[in-house]
N, C-alpha and C positions, 0 to 999 in steps of 0.2 A: 392124549395128554402128555404135555412136556415136564421135564423135572421141576421147571420154575412154576408150571401151574400145581403141581403137586405141593411144593414147598409152600407157595402163597396161600393155597385152600389150608395147609396144616397149619401154618401160623394164625389165619384167620380164626379156625375152629378152635385152636388153644386160647386165642384171646377171649372167643364166645364162652370159653370153658372158665376164664376167671372172671367174666362178668357174671356167669351163673353162681359162682363160688362167693362172689362179693354179695351177690342178693342173698345168698342162703345164710352167710354170715349176718347181713344186716337184720334179717328176719327170726334168726334162731338164737343168737348170743344175748345174754342177760342184760347187760348195762350198756349205756350209751357211748362209753369210751370203748369200750370192745367192739361194738357196731361200727363204729367210726374207724377204727384201725382196719378191720376188715373190708370194709367197703372202700376206704382210699387206698389202700395197698393193693387191694384185687383190681380196682377200676382203672388204677393207673399203669399196671402191668397190662391188662387186657386192652387198654387202648393203644399202648406201644405195640404189641403182638398185631393188633388188627392193622395199625398203621404201617407197620414193617410188611405185613402180608399184601397190603394194597401196594406198596412201593416195589415189592418183588414182581408183581403183575405188570406194573408201567415203570419200568426205572427212568422217569424224566427228573431232570435236575429241579424244576420249578415245582413240579409235585411233591417232591421230597422235601424241599424247604417248606411249602404249605403245610404238609402232613406234619413236620417237625413243630411248625409254628403252633398248629391246632393242639398238638401234645403238650406243647410247653404251657400255653394258655390255660387248657383245661387242667392240667396239673397245678398250676398256680392257683386257680379258682377253686379246685376242689381241698387243696392245702388250706386256703385261708377260710372257707365255708367250714373246715372241718375243726379248724383252731377256734374259730368263733362260737361253733356249737359245743365245743368240750370246753370252753371257758365258762360258757352260761351254766353247763351240766355241773362242773365242779363248783361253782359258786353257790348252785342250789335254787335258782329262782326261774327253771325252765318247767316244763309240764309234769316232768319225772319227780319234781319236789312237792311232796304233798305231806 
């Protein structure tokens, strides 16, 4: 294996670790706001690391632009979804409000 393969594998494994950490945070943290924070931050960084690892594997400009666009769209969708969930949790009209 070349050094690019090792770097790519390391970045992808590190990204998968962040996905796992976000999932553990979602399952283990006590309140919805803490869960959202752990999940959105870890998933955002995990996707960036996996995308970077894929780009190292095949350094094509078009692929890099596609991966960057996917990362930006997923980040925007995650932030928007988290904002809406947090707003509902703060207002107290969600499932956790009893």
